[in-house]
MARTORLUM-675091 format. One line per field, with one value per residue: residue in three letters; x, y, z of N, C-alpha, C in turn. Coordinates in nm, 3 decimals. Last residue first. Layout:
% MARTORLUM-675091
type: [ALA; ...]
n_east: [X; ...]
n_north: [Y; ...]
n_up: [Z; ...]
ca_east: [X; ...]
ca_north: [Y; ...]
ca_up: [Z; ...]
c_east: [X; ...]
c_north: [Y; ...]
c_up: [Z; ...]
This chain:
% MARTORLUM-675091
type: [ASP; ALA; TYR; ARG; ARG; VAL; SER; ALA; ARG; VAL; GLN; GLU; LEU; TYR; SER; GLY; GLY; PHE; LEU; VAL; LEU; HIS; ASN; LEU; LEU; HIS; TYR; LEU; ASN; TYR; LEU; PRO; ALA; ARG; ASP; ARG; TRP; ASP; ASN; ALA; ILE; SER; SER; ALA; HIS; GLU; TYR; SER; THR; TYR; PHE; ASP; LYS; ASN; PHE; GLY; GLY; PHE; LEU; LEU; THR; MET; ALA; LEU; GLU; ALA; GLU; ALA; TRP; GLY; TRP; TYR; ALA; ALA; PRO; ASP; ILE; LEU; ALA; PRO; ASN; GLY; TYR; GLN; ASP; CYS; HIS; ILE; ASN; GLY; SER; TRP; LEU; ASP; GLY; HIS; ILE; LEU; VAL; SER; ALA; GLN; GLU; PRO; ILE; TRP; GLN; SER; LEU; LYS; SER; ALA; LEU; ILE; GLU; ILE; LEU; ARG; ILE; ASP; SER; THR; ASP; LEU; GLN; GLY; GLN; ASN; PHE; ALA; THR; LYS; MET; LEU; THR; LEU; ILE; ARG; TYR; ARG; ALA; PHE; PHE; GLU; HIS; GLY; ASP; HIS; THR; PRO; THR; ASN; ILE; GLN; SER; THR; SER; GLY; CYS; TYR; ASN; ASN; ALA; VAL; PHE; GLY; PHE; SER; THR; GLN; THR; LYS; LYS; HIS; LEU; GLU; ALA; LEU; GLY; THR; GLY; LEU; THR; GLU; TRP; TYR; ASN; THR; SER; PRO; THR; GLY; GLN; GLY; LEU; ASP; GLU; LEU; LEU; LEU; PHE; ASN; THR; GLU; CYS; HIS; ILE; VAL; ARG; PRO; VAL; ARG; LEU; ALA; GLN; VAL; GLN; ASN; LEU; ALA; ALA; LEU; GLY; THR; LYS; GLU; ALA; GLU; PHE; PHE; ASP; THR; PRO; PRO; SER; ASP; GLN; GLN; LYS; LEU; LEU; VAL; SER; SER; GLY; GLN; GLU; LEU; TYR; ILE; ARG; THR; THR; ASN; ASN; VAL; CYS; GLY; GLY; GLY; VAL; PRO; VAL; LEU; GLN; ASN; ILE; ALA; GLY; LEU; GLY; ASN; SER; ARG; LEU; TRP; ASN; LYS; TYR; GLN; THR; PRO; MET]
n_east: [-4.463; -4.355; -4.347; -4.315; -4.048; -3.840; -3.857; -3.773; -3.531; -3.363; -3.432; -3.265; -2.966; -2.843; -2.633; -2.501; -2.281; -2.139; -2.162; -2.462; -2.582; -2.593; -2.711; -2.938; -2.986; -3.021; -3.220; -3.456; -3.519; -3.779; -3.908; -3.946; -4.098; -4.379; -4.431; -4.334; -4.426; -4.690; -4.702; -4.409; -4.242; -4.116; -3.984; -4.008; -4.183; -4.017; -3.816; -3.920; -4.033; -3.755; -3.591; -3.805; -3.729; -3.402; -3.372; -3.399; -3.321; -3.202; -3.417; -3.449; -3.311; -3.351; -3.590; -3.473; -3.393; -3.623; -3.690; -3.504; -3.384; -3.040; -2.739; -2.559; -2.253; -2.233; -1.962; -1.899; -2.130; -2.267; -2.289; -2.471; -2.350; -2.188; -1.921; -1.776; -2.017; -2.167; -2.213; -2.348; -2.327; -2.434; -2.711; -2.710; -2.687; -2.597; -2.688; -2.743; -2.881; -2.982; -3.291; -3.538; -3.892; -4.062; -4.378; -4.406; -4.380; -4.507; -4.550; -4.294; -4.129; -4.133; -3.899; -3.819; -4.039; -3.903; -3.645; -3.675; -3.748; -3.568; -3.352; -3.515; -3.472; -3.206; -3.055; -2.821; -2.522; -2.338; -2.162; -2.348; -2.587; -2.491; -2.457; -2.700; -2.827; -2.667; -2.828; -3.093; -3.103; -2.954; -2.968; -3.263; -3.436; -3.333; -3.317; -3.554; -3.691; -3.664; -3.517; -3.218; -2.924; -2.577; -2.433; -2.357; -2.285; -2.081; -1.874; -1.835; -1.794; -2.033; -2.059; -1.851; -1.942; -1.884; -2.003; -2.196; -2.513; -2.865; -3.090; -3.147; -3.195; -3.201; -3.222; -3.205; -3.313; -3.200; -3.080; -3.319; -3.342; -3.116; -3.173; -3.419; -3.287; -3.064; -3.184; -3.371; -3.139; -3.040; -3.101; -2.950; -2.640; -2.438; -2.085; -1.809; -1.519; -1.397; -1.392; -1.086; -1.013; -0.895; -0.675; -0.664; -0.488; -0.366; -0.431; -0.501; -0.624; -0.632; -0.908; -1.204; -1.452; -1.759; -2.038; -2.332; -2.589; -2.569; -2.414; -2.379; -2.121; -2.072; -2.152; -1.949; -1.763; -1.820; -1.812; -1.507; -1.422; -1.444; -1.356; -1.083; -1.078; -1.087; -0.982; -0.845; -0.967; -0.660; -0.486; -0.501; -0.628; -0.745; -0.800; -0.738; -0.794; -0.614; -0.550; -0.322; -0.060; 0.192; 0.188; -0.101; -0.273; -0.515; -0.689; -0.749; -0.944; -0.941; -1.283; -1.462; -1.586; -1.577; -1.519; -1.253; -0.948; -0.606; -0.439; -0.071; 0.102; 0.253; 0.450; 0.535; 0.354; 0.182; 0.322; 0.398; 0.585; 0.449; 0.192; 0.373; 0.492; 0.265; 0.107; 0.281; 0.240; 0.064; 0.091]
n_north: [-0.534; -0.318; -0.331; -0.552; -0.659; -0.507; -0.632; -0.920; -0.862; -0.772; -1.010; -1.203; -1.062; -1.044; -1.301; -1.230; -0.958; -0.755; -0.493; -0.510; -0.575; -0.287; -0.146; -0.271; -0.177; 0.097; 0.082; 0.018; 0.224; 0.322; 0.129; 0.078; 0.332; 0.431; 0.385; 0.567; 0.836; 0.931; 1.194; 1.366; 1.589; 1.843; 1.813; 1.789; 1.496; 1.352; 1.367; 1.269; 0.959; 0.827; 0.836; 0.664; 0.444; 0.374; 0.213; -0.097; -0.280; -0.180; 0.001; 0.228; 0.423; 0.471; 0.642; 0.894; 0.911; 0.918; 1.171; 1.380; 1.345; 1.551; 1.584; 1.351; 1.209; 0.994; 0.958; 0.884; 1.051; 1.211; 1.164; 1.207; 1.231; 1.195; 1.306; 1.157; 0.990; 0.754; 0.770; 0.632; 0.404; 0.183; 0.273; 0.410; 0.667; 0.801; 1.051; 1.269; 1.544; 1.863; 1.850; 1.916; 1.849; 1.677; 1.498; 1.122; 0.812; 0.692; 0.809; 0.821; 0.618; 0.474; 0.395; 0.204; -0.046; -0.091; -0.149; -0.371; -0.575; -0.610; -0.707; -0.952; -1.106; -1.098; -1.115; -1.018; -1.075; -1.014; -0.768; -0.653; -0.610; -0.437; -0.197; -0.186; -0.141; 0.151; 0.317; 0.273; 0.408; 0.620; 0.811; 0.733; 0.769; 0.998; 1.202; 1.209; 1.233; 1.519; 1.720; 1.860; 1.758; 1.691; 1.315; 1.174; 0.841; 0.658; 0.355; 0.165; 0.118; 0.315; 0.566; 0.824; 1.126; 1.384; 1.708; 1.833; 1.655; 1.605; 1.825; 2.177; 2.362; 2.265; 2.336; 2.243; 2.107; 1.855; 1.942; 1.910; 1.657; 1.604; 1.726; 1.545; 1.270; 1.347; 1.395; 1.151; 0.964; 1.124; 1.178; 1.024; 0.915; 0.660; 0.662; 0.745; 0.841; 1.079; 1.257; 1.367; 1.451; 1.289; 1.227; 1.010; 0.840; 0.859; 1.109; 1.337; 1.571; 1.662; 1.702; 1.758; 1.704; 1.495; 1.664; 1.696; 1.846; 2.096; 2.307; 2.320; 2.207; 1.982; 1.919; 1.979; 1.807; 1.538; 1.558; 1.644; 1.404; 1.222; 1.279; 1.229; 1.002; 0.918; 1.002; 0.741; 0.457; 0.266; 0.106; 0.140; 0.285; 0.523; 0.704; 0.828; 1.075; 1.195; 1.282; 1.452; 1.447; 1.431; 1.177; 1.069; 0.814; 0.755; 0.460; 0.375; 0.231; 0.070; 0.100; -0.105; -0.172; -0.069; -0.189; -0.078; 0.111; -0.007; 0.281; 0.292; 0.605; 0.836; 1.017; 1.328; 1.639; 1.806; 1.933; 1.904; 1.662; 1.477; 1.444; 1.361; 1.119; 0.962; 0.927; 0.764; 0.471; 0.242; -0.172]
n_up: [-1.549; -1.439; -1.167; -1.018; -1.174; -1.074; -0.805; -0.911; -1.034; -0.778; -0.651; -0.821; -0.790; -0.561; -0.644; -0.848; -0.789; -0.644; -0.818; -1.002; -0.774; -0.643; -0.879; -0.824; -0.587; -0.687; -0.889; -0.715; -0.504; -0.663; -0.632; -0.366; -0.283; -0.311; -0.058; 0.094; 0.009; 0.091; 0.180; 0.075; 0.237; 0.365; 0.750; 1.012; 1.026; 0.874; 1.056; 1.260; 1.194; 1.124; 1.337; 1.527; 1.364; 1.257; 0.936; 0.752; 0.606; 0.359; 0.234; 0.352; 0.248; 0.012; 0.057; 0.097; -0.150; -0.307; -0.223; -0.303; -0.625; -0.697; -0.740; -0.497; -0.358; -0.189; 0.113; 0.328; 0.593; 0.826; 1.154; 1.517; 1.822; 2.009; 1.956; 1.800; 1.588; 1.414; 1.075; 0.795; 0.589; 0.676; 0.673; 0.369; 0.153; -0.095; -0.172; -0.021; -0.236; -0.270; -0.538; -0.732; -0.705; -0.828; -1.001; -0.896; -1.023; -1.227; -1.467; -1.482; -1.593; -1.830; -1.902; -1.727; -1.805; -2.061; -1.962; -1.780; -2.024; -2.126; -2.020; -1.933; -2.139; -2.202; -1.847; -1.666; -1.596; -1.764; -1.807; -1.977; -1.820; -1.595; -1.731; -1.848; -1.560; -1.531; -1.780; -1.675; -1.369; -1.402; -1.635; -1.743; -1.498; -1.368; -1.587; -1.653; -1.455; -1.374; -1.656; -1.682; -1.583; -1.597; -1.508; -1.349; -1.330; -1.135; -1.117; -0.801; -0.582; -0.413; -0.649; -0.761; -1.027; -1.247; -1.104; -1.006; -1.100; -1.148; -1.218; -1.150; -0.965; -0.657; -0.294; 0.012; 0.183; 0.268; 0.498; 0.661; 0.618; 0.805; 1.028; 1.123; 1.138; 1.305; 1.586; 1.589; 1.637; 1.896; 2.191; 2.321; 2.158; 2.071; 2.142; 1.916; 1.770; 1.555; 1.336; 1.168; 0.880; 0.633; 0.322; 0.062; -0.211; -0.516; -0.599; -0.268; -0.033; 0.297; 0.439; 0.480; 0.744; 0.765; 0.895; 1.038; 0.849; 0.765; 0.582; 0.316; 0.300; 0.356; 0.091; -0.039; 0.053; -0.039; -0.326; -0.369; -0.254; -0.361; -0.641; -0.573; -0.515; -0.796; -1.063; -1.134; -0.920; -0.755; -0.687; -0.398; -0.149; 0.175; 0.421; 0.751; 1.012; 1.287; 1.551; 1.823; 1.943; 1.813; 1.685; 1.612; 1.428; 1.251; 1.129; 0.809; 0.561; 0.206; 0.056; -0.006; 0.207; 0.572; 0.817; 1.048; 1.045; 1.203; 1.332; 1.361; 1.575; 1.535; 1.302; 1.293; 1.171; 1.044; 0.890; 0.610; 0.619; 0.772; 0.604; 0.357; 0.395; 0.438; 0.242; 0.038; 0.069; -0.097; -0.023]
ca_east: [-4.581; -4.309; -4.372; -4.416; -4.207; -3.926; -3.891; -3.936; -3.643; -3.422; -3.430; -3.443; -3.093; -2.911; -2.734; -2.587; -2.341; -2.183; -2.076; -2.299; -2.599; -2.489; -2.534; -2.894; -2.991; -2.927; -3.052; -3.405; -3.398; -3.643; -3.919; -3.893; -3.949; -4.270; -4.542; -4.267; -4.342; -4.658; -4.719; -4.564; -4.234; -4.273; -3.976; -3.949; -4.240; -4.118; -3.768; -3.823; -4.102; -3.882; -3.579; -3.744; -3.883; -3.489; -3.364; -3.450; -3.395; -3.152; -3.301; -3.522; -3.263; -3.245; -3.623; -3.502; -3.227; -3.501; -3.814; -3.565; -3.560; -3.175; -2.915; -2.592; -2.358; -2.209; -2.095; -1.869; -1.975; -2.249; -2.228; -2.510; -2.422; -2.293; -2.031; -1.737; -1.913; -2.157; -2.132; -2.373; -2.309; -2.303; -2.674; -2.742; -2.777; -2.567; -2.665; -2.566; -2.861; -2.908; -3.250; -3.374; -3.724; -4.001; -4.277; -4.424; -4.265; -4.548; -4.618; -4.356; -4.150; -4.239; -3.981; -3.747; -4.014; -4.029; -3.673; -3.639; -3.909; -3.688; -3.326; -3.492; -3.586; -3.257; -3.085; -2.924; -2.591; -2.349; -2.125; -2.252; -2.639; -2.521; -2.371; -2.635; -2.909; -2.649; -2.674; -3.064; -3.179; -2.908; -2.809; -3.089; -3.416; -3.331; -3.177; -3.480; -3.744; -3.617; -3.564; -3.338; -3.056; -2.709; -2.466; -2.440; -2.267; -2.239; -1.858; -1.933; -1.684; -1.922; -2.132; -1.896; -1.827; -1.922; -1.885; -2.095; -2.417; -2.714; -3.035; -3.122; -3.239; -3.122; -3.246; -3.111; -3.355; -3.288; -2.973; -3.246; -3.458; -3.113; -3.071; -3.439; -3.381; -3.047; -3.117; -3.415; -3.215; -2.928; -3.218; -3.135; -2.730; -2.556; -2.235; -1.902; -1.621; -1.408; -1.473; -1.122; -1.079; -0.987; -0.701; -0.747; -0.517; -0.460; -0.512; -0.419; -0.640; -0.597; -0.732; -1.101; -1.326; -1.562; -1.957; -2.185; -2.506; -2.696; -2.431; -2.507; -2.133; -2.082; -2.276; -2.077; -1.755; -1.776; -1.930; -1.626; -1.335; -1.529; -1.497; -1.115; -1.077; -1.207; -1.050; -0.723; -0.930; -0.824; -0.482; -0.336; -0.616; -0.613; -0.839; -0.689; -0.813; -0.668; -0.559; -0.422; -0.128; 0.154; 0.297; 0.035; -0.254; -0.363; -0.692; -0.700; -0.924; -0.877; -1.107; -1.433; -1.525; -1.594; -1.629; -1.319; -1.108; -0.697; -0.552; -0.195; 0.047; 0.283; 0.326; 0.563; 0.427; 0.126; 0.358; 0.297; 0.630; 0.540; 0.156; 0.277; 0.566; 0.362; 0.080; 0.318; 0.292; 0.115; -0.005]
ca_north: [-0.592; -0.333; -0.222; -0.490; -0.749; -0.455; -0.478; -0.852; -0.884; -0.667; -0.899; -1.208; -1.064; -0.967; -1.323; -1.318; -1.082; -0.854; -0.489; -0.534; -0.696; -0.433; -0.164; -0.297; -0.350; 0.041; 0.161; -0.038; 0.088; 0.402; 0.192; -0.036; 0.292; 0.401; 0.317; 0.450; 0.792; 0.806; 1.103; 1.297; 1.488; 1.849; 1.840; 1.850; 1.648; 1.350; 1.381; 1.394; 1.070; 0.889; 0.918; 0.821; 0.489; 0.391; 0.304; 0.093; -0.295; -0.284; -0.123; 0.066; 0.412; 0.404; 0.512; 0.813; 0.939; 0.847; 1.023; 1.354; 1.352; 1.415; 1.658; 1.478; 1.282; 0.951; 1.003; 0.854; 0.948; 1.139; 1.268; 1.162; 1.281; 1.081; 1.375; 1.142; 1.088; 0.813; 0.747; 0.724; 0.559; 0.250; 0.246; 0.348; 0.694; 0.624; 0.926; 1.217; 1.443; 1.805; 1.874; 1.898; 1.943; 1.662; 1.568; 1.245; 0.929; 0.670; 0.730; 0.951; 0.640; 0.510; 0.472; 0.339; 0.052; -0.077; -0.043; -0.230; -0.490; -0.543; -0.561; -0.856; -1.039; -0.989; -1.123; -0.962; -1.071; -1.111; -0.853; -0.660; -0.657; -0.575; -0.276; -0.184; -0.198; 0.015; 0.278; 0.242; 0.283; 0.535; 0.786; 0.746; 0.672; 0.883; 1.192; 1.164; 1.130; 1.387; 1.662; 1.971; 1.720; 1.757; 1.461; 1.267; 0.955; 0.724; 0.521; 0.183; 0.167; 0.251; 0.450; 0.662; 1.046; 1.256; 1.622; 1.886; 1.724; 1.536; 1.716; 2.099; 2.409; 2.349; 2.278; 2.319; 2.221; 1.846; 1.932; 2.087; 1.727; 1.548; 1.747; 1.665; 1.293; 1.267; 1.449; 1.288; 0.948; 1.084; 1.225; 1.026; 1.040; 0.766; 0.643; 0.744; 0.753; 1.018; 1.208; 1.197; 1.486; 1.355; 1.216; 1.066; 0.854; 0.746; 1.021; 1.302; 1.451; 1.637; 1.805; 1.699; 1.802; 1.497; 1.556; 1.716; 1.732; 2.035; 2.229; 2.346; 2.376; 2.021; 1.833; 2.016; 1.971; 1.602; 1.552; 1.738; 1.537; 1.235; 1.317; 1.365; 1.072; 0.857; 1.140; 0.899; 0.556; 0.336; 0.144; 0.081; 0.254; 0.474; 0.633; 0.777; 0.921; 1.163; 1.179; 1.481; 1.401; 1.538; 1.252; 1.160; 0.844; 0.759; 0.583; 0.369; 0.311; 0.058; 0.161; -0.008; -0.274; -0.005; -0.128; -0.176; 0.090; -0.036; 0.129; 0.352; 0.444; 0.731; 0.901; 1.176; 1.553; 1.738; 2.020; 1.999; 1.837; 1.547; 1.458; 1.451; 1.239; 0.997; 1.010; 0.895; 0.534; 0.327; -0.024]
ca_up: [-1.579; -1.592; -1.217; -0.961; -1.257; -1.185; -0.871; -0.813; -1.068; -0.920; -0.624; -0.772; -0.904; -0.599; -0.526; -0.871; -0.850; -0.546; -0.787; -1.051; -0.877; -0.592; -0.842; -0.973; -0.602; -0.568; -0.914; -0.807; -0.501; -0.635; -0.764; -0.440; -0.261; -0.462; -0.167; 0.089; -0.035; 0.014; 0.325; 0.031; 0.174; 0.315; 0.622; 0.927; 1.059; 0.791; 0.886; 1.233; 1.243; 1.000; 1.282; 1.547; 1.320; 1.408; 1.029; 0.773; 0.730; 0.425; 0.171; 0.382; 0.408; 0.048; 0.008; 0.189; -0.044; -0.359; -0.199; -0.149; -0.525; -0.672; -0.654; -0.646; -0.363; -0.323; 0.016; 0.225; 0.547; 0.732; 1.092; 1.365; 1.717; 2.024; 2.156; 1.957; 1.663; 1.545; 1.149; 0.893; 0.636; 0.762; 0.798; 0.397; 0.292; -0.071; -0.255; -0.016; -0.111; -0.257; -0.410; -0.726; -0.677; -0.738; -1.023; -0.910; -0.978; -1.081; -1.392; -1.446; -1.447; -1.775; -2.004; -1.716; -1.612; -2.036; -2.038; -1.751; -1.923; -2.211; -2.045; -1.811; -2.109; -2.240; -2.009; -1.654; -1.479; -1.778; -1.728; -2.067; -1.861; -1.589; -1.692; -1.928; -1.648; -1.436; -1.714; -1.779; -1.426; -1.261; -1.580; -1.817; -1.673; -1.337; -1.534; -1.788; -1.457; -1.340; -1.620; -1.609; -1.626; -1.517; -1.635; -1.296; -1.440; -1.136; -1.155; -0.951; -0.661; -0.412; -0.545; -0.730; -0.935; -1.200; -1.142; -1.088; -1.042; -1.113; -1.160; -1.234; -1.146; -0.750; -0.420; -0.044; 0.146; 0.136; 0.447; 0.654; 0.650; 0.677; 0.990; 1.125; 1.068; 1.218; 1.504; 1.583; 1.520; 1.803; 2.055; 2.303; 2.239; 2.021; 2.180; 2.020; 1.760; 1.663; 1.372; 1.312; 0.997; 0.658; 0.438; 0.116; -0.055; -0.407; -0.653; -0.395; -0.109; 0.154; 0.488; 0.437; 0.677; 0.793; 0.781; 1.025; 0.939; 0.762; 0.736; 0.384; 0.262; 0.451; 0.251; -0.082; 0.080; 0.101; -0.221; -0.372; -0.170; -0.306; -0.637; -0.560; -0.392; -0.708; -1.012; -1.078; -1.067; -0.713; -0.818; -0.417; -0.232; 0.069; 0.292; 0.616; 0.917; 1.150; 1.498; 1.761; 1.999; 1.865; 1.794; 1.550; 1.590; 1.236; 1.213; 0.903; 0.601; 0.340; 0.052; -0.132; 0.121; 0.419; 0.822; 0.995; 1.081; 1.091; 1.362; 1.323; 1.570; 1.688; 1.317; 1.264; 1.283; 1.148; 1.008; 0.635; 0.528; 0.827; 0.711; 0.333; 0.405; 0.563; 0.305; 0.046; 0.185; -0.091; -0.005]
c_east: [-4.697; -4.425; -4.363; -4.436; -4.341; -4.025; -3.930; -3.954; -3.775; -3.522; -3.465; -3.433; -3.209; -3.027; -2.838; -2.716; -2.429; -2.220; -2.042; -2.162; -2.445; -2.490; -2.538; -2.714; -2.935; -2.888; -2.998; -3.275; -3.357; -3.545; -3.765; -3.850; -3.898; -4.121; -4.405; -4.337; -4.282; -4.583; -4.708; -4.571; -4.427; -4.276; -4.181; -3.928; -4.131; -4.204; -3.919; -3.833; -4.044; -3.958; -3.675; -3.713; -3.846; -3.652; -3.433; -3.371; -3.431; -3.215; -3.293; -3.451; -3.337; -3.222; -3.515; -3.550; -3.309; -3.415; -3.683; -3.645; -3.505; -3.342; -2.975; -2.676; -2.396; -2.301; -2.109; -2.006; -1.970; -2.073; -2.260; -2.357; -2.400; -2.392; -2.165; -1.818; -1.890; -2.059; -2.170; -2.259; -2.294; -2.215; -2.513; -2.700; -2.818; -2.614; -2.654; -2.560; -2.787; -2.870; -3.087; -3.342; -3.645; -3.903; -4.261; -4.338; -4.355; -4.483; -4.633; -4.496; -4.189; -4.248; -4.138; -3.821; -3.947; -4.027; -3.778; -3.651; -3.807; -3.807; -3.501; -3.468; -3.608; -3.408; -3.187; -2.921; -2.756; -2.468; -2.192; -2.159; -2.487; -2.545; -2.356; -2.534; -2.744; -2.726; -2.655; -2.877; -3.075; -3.001; -2.824; -2.956; -3.268; -3.304; -3.188; -3.373; -3.658; -3.601; -3.534; -3.446; -3.158; -2.797; -2.607; -2.428; -2.385; -2.190; -2.078; -1.973; -1.725; -1.857; -2.090; -1.990; -1.840; -1.899; -1.962; -1.994; -2.292; -2.647; -2.940; -3.100; -3.213; -3.244; -3.155; -3.216; -3.353; -3.384; -3.079; -3.111; -3.419; -3.253; -3.075; -3.268; -3.412; -3.145; -3.083; -3.340; -3.336; -3.012; -3.135; -3.210; -2.893; -2.595; -2.344; -2.025; -1.708; -1.523; -1.491; -1.255; -1.122; -0.993; -0.786; -0.746; -0.618; -0.450; -0.522; -0.497; -0.533; -0.588; -0.674; -0.999; -1.260; -1.515; -1.808; -2.099; -2.367; -2.637; -2.531; -2.473; -2.298; -2.080; -2.201; -2.178; -1.917; -1.818; -1.918; -1.731; -1.502; -1.549; -1.536; -1.260; -1.099; -1.167; -1.119; -0.850; -0.911; -0.873; -0.629; -0.357; -0.540; -0.725; -0.734; -0.773; -0.785; -0.708; -0.624; -0.409; -0.266; 0.044; 0.264; 0.085; -0.099; -0.370; -0.595; -0.673; -0.845; -0.872; -1.017; -1.266; -1.499; -1.581; -1.672; -1.443; -1.195; -0.939; -0.612; -0.259; -0.046; 0.230; 0.335; 0.423; 0.439; 0.219; 0.206; 0.233; 0.505; 0.582; 0.318; 0.284; 0.514; 0.417; 0.190; 0.259; 0.356; 0.154; 0.113]
c_north: [-0.521; -0.425; -0.200; -0.405; -0.644; -0.496; -0.498; -0.767; -0.879; -0.715; -0.817; -1.044; -1.115; -1.007; -1.224; -1.312; -1.068; -0.981; -0.678; -0.526; -0.678; -0.580; -0.284; -0.286; -0.354; -0.086; 0.112; -0.030; 0.016; 0.303; 0.258; 0.032; 0.197; 0.387; 0.300; 0.362; 0.707; 0.821; 0.935; 1.235; 1.429; 1.745; 1.839; 1.921; 1.772; 1.496; 1.459; 1.441; 1.213; 1.012; 0.987; 0.919; 0.641; 0.495; 0.321; 0.083; -0.197; -0.256; -0.221; 0.015; 0.278; 0.383; 0.363; 0.678; 0.876; 0.833; 0.899; 1.198; 1.301; 1.456; 1.593; 1.536; 1.346; 1.059; 1.012; 0.845; 0.924; 1.134; 1.154; 1.259; 1.229; 1.104; 1.257; 1.211; 1.054; 0.864; 0.820; 0.679; 0.641; 0.306; 0.240; 0.371; 0.525; 0.624; 0.799; 1.107; 1.361; 1.630; 1.803; 1.891; 1.838; 1.760; 1.614; 1.386; 1.052; 0.768; 0.735; 0.903; 0.768; 0.559; 0.543; 0.454; 0.188; 0.060; -0.007; -0.157; -0.371; -0.462; -0.490; -0.729; -0.972; -0.972; -1.090; -1.056; -1.097; -1.139; -1.030; -0.749; -0.737; -0.660; -0.414; -0.240; -0.233; -0.112; 0.210; 0.162; 0.223; 0.413; 0.664; 0.687; 0.609; 0.772; 1.056; 1.086; 1.074; 1.293; 1.555; 1.846; 1.843; 1.761; 1.566; 1.416; 1.050; 0.812; 0.546; 0.312; 0.186; 0.289; 0.345; 0.666; 0.904; 1.182; 1.471; 1.883; 1.776; 1.606; 1.660; 1.940; 2.274; 2.306; 2.291; 2.238; 2.275; 1.979; 1.958; 2.065; 1.896; 1.622; 1.709; 1.780; 1.453; 1.297; 1.479; 1.344; 1.092; 1.067; 1.147; 1.046; 0.990; 0.813; 0.713; 0.638; 0.714; 0.899; 1.200; 1.303; 1.347; 1.369; 1.287; 1.054; 0.980; 0.731; 0.917; 1.167; 1.447; 1.560; 1.772; 1.780; 1.721; 1.616; 1.585; 1.596; 1.787; 1.957; 2.234; 2.320; 2.418; 2.190; 1.922; 1.980; 2.019; 1.714; 1.591; 1.710; 1.667; 1.337; 1.290; 1.391; 1.224; 0.964; 1.024; 1.012; 0.685; 0.440; 0.220; 0.139; 0.179; 0.318; 0.595; 0.682; 0.937; 1.082; 1.258; 1.315; 1.436; 1.573; 1.372; 1.192; 0.906; 0.862; 0.603; 0.502; 0.253; 0.150; 0.092; 0.017; -0.211; -0.156; -0.101; -0.118; 0.036; 0.003; 0.144; 0.216; 0.445; 0.596; 0.779; 1.106; 1.451; 1.629; 1.932; 2.021; 1.953; 1.663; 1.523; 1.540; 1.342; 1.112; 1.071; 1.003; 0.683; 0.396; 0.123]
c_up: [-1.657; -1.676; -1.406; -1.047; -1.156; -1.226; -0.988; -0.840; -1.019; -0.979; -0.684; -0.712; -0.899; -0.702; -0.479; -0.786; -0.854; -0.640; -0.682; -0.924; -0.929; -0.702; -0.773; -0.936; -0.760; -0.612; -0.813; -0.877; -0.610; -0.642; -0.753; -0.577; -0.344; -0.408; -0.284; 0.018; -0.038; 0.007; 0.245; 0.163; 0.208; 0.261; 0.523; 0.762; 1.009; 0.905; 0.873; 1.116; 1.230; 1.076; 1.117; 1.397; 1.382; 1.352; 1.149; 0.881; 0.802; 0.572; 0.254; 0.353; 0.448; 0.155; 0.052; 0.192; 0.077; -0.245; -0.208; -0.121; -0.390; -0.605; -0.722; -0.600; -0.497; -0.361; -0.177; 0.134; 0.413; 0.650; 0.933; 1.260; 1.586; 1.886; 2.102; 2.045; 1.812; 1.589; 1.277; 1.049; 0.675; 0.695; 0.835; 0.565; 0.331; 0.075; -0.208; -0.095; -0.107; -0.164; -0.333; -0.581; -0.685; -0.734; -0.846; -0.938; -0.966; -0.962; -1.288; -1.428; -1.419; -1.641; -1.945; -1.801; -1.699; -1.884; -2.091; -1.851; -1.805; -2.078; -2.081; -1.879; -2.012; -2.270; -2.075; -1.814; -1.519; -1.696; -1.707; -1.935; -1.910; -1.621; -1.667; -1.929; -1.810; -1.562; -1.665; -1.778; -1.525; -1.338; -1.448; -1.714; -1.669; -1.415; -1.444; -1.710; -1.601; -1.336; -1.533; -1.602; -1.590; -1.651; -1.616; -1.374; -1.349; -1.230; -1.144; -0.980; -0.774; -0.478; -0.503; -0.605; -0.877; -1.097; -1.136; -1.138; -1.072; -1.059; -1.192; -1.143; -1.260; -0.887; -0.519; -0.213; 0.033; 0.095; 0.266; 0.518; 0.594; 0.591; 0.834; 1.009; 1.032; 1.089; 1.363; 1.449; 1.472; 1.613; 1.890; 2.223; 2.235; 2.162; 2.143; 2.053; 1.928; 1.651; 1.547; 1.338; 1.059; 0.808; 0.524; 0.277; -0.017; -0.247; -0.579; -0.385; -0.234; 0.068; 0.373; 0.393; 0.570; 0.716; 0.763; 0.924; 0.966; 0.933; 0.820; 0.554; 0.351; 0.403; 0.274; 0.053; 0.028; 0.147; -0.095; -0.336; -0.193; -0.156; -0.506; -0.569; -0.448; -0.564; -0.889; -1.058; -1.023; -0.869; -0.822; -0.550; -0.300; -0.015; 0.171; 0.534; 0.753; 1.103; 1.390; 1.651; 1.951; 1.917; 1.866; 1.667; 1.593; 1.358; 1.241; 0.988; 0.771; 0.433; 0.199; -0.078; 0.020; 0.354; 0.680; 0.894; 0.977; 1.176; 1.235; 1.328; 1.469; 1.652; 1.494; 1.311; 1.233; 1.224; 1.082; 0.771; 0.564; 0.729; 0.789; 0.477; 0.428; 0.524; 0.434; 0.216; 0.174; 0.037; 0.037]
């Protein structure tokens, strides 16, 4: 694993390293907590051979989320092609109002609107390239750059057959029948429990974003994909936002994107979930 970060820390006044402690939980990067001789600590994320824009894309997403100041987000200390140094938020025990804070904070984040869907640059959802070409029509954006793009990738991998392609294309062409017009808002983009961090004060923080301007309902839908968050999160979010009461009815449609992504990343164990979601709408 490259060690250029050591020279950068020394040459930029952060001093020598006392201890390196691996941080678990991720499947894309190797993450390490670096304890420095001056008494502070930073987080290091690195890969041997990442795409050249991988960490720059994460830096851009973190900066966008940080600018809103709705929830805590780690500050980027330094970024290079094969590593990223981040502020260490510490690790605590969730406070009594942890989930309420997350719900109201996310609702605050989603108040930041934009005239188009997409983002300032392409980025990654996990290790999958995520195309963010600005598009004024949200249905067109979600169909073309979320569902159909990953459908083609999965087909090229041999994960989908031609009958799957036909049904997914039908579904993508009819999104406006099921998904109402919604504002384009800044979303985290990959909001599952593993990307919510409890900081040293017991408060929630957003990490590992796949940020873009998209639908708030799509963000909420992903929180349901792997079992859901604490009910206080949803109660506080709904109280602090104008999200439609029936947003859960559309969750399987939004989550088709993430199921396709998991099919691309992890293989056939997600195929039946993809097909079930598609049949629900395309048949």
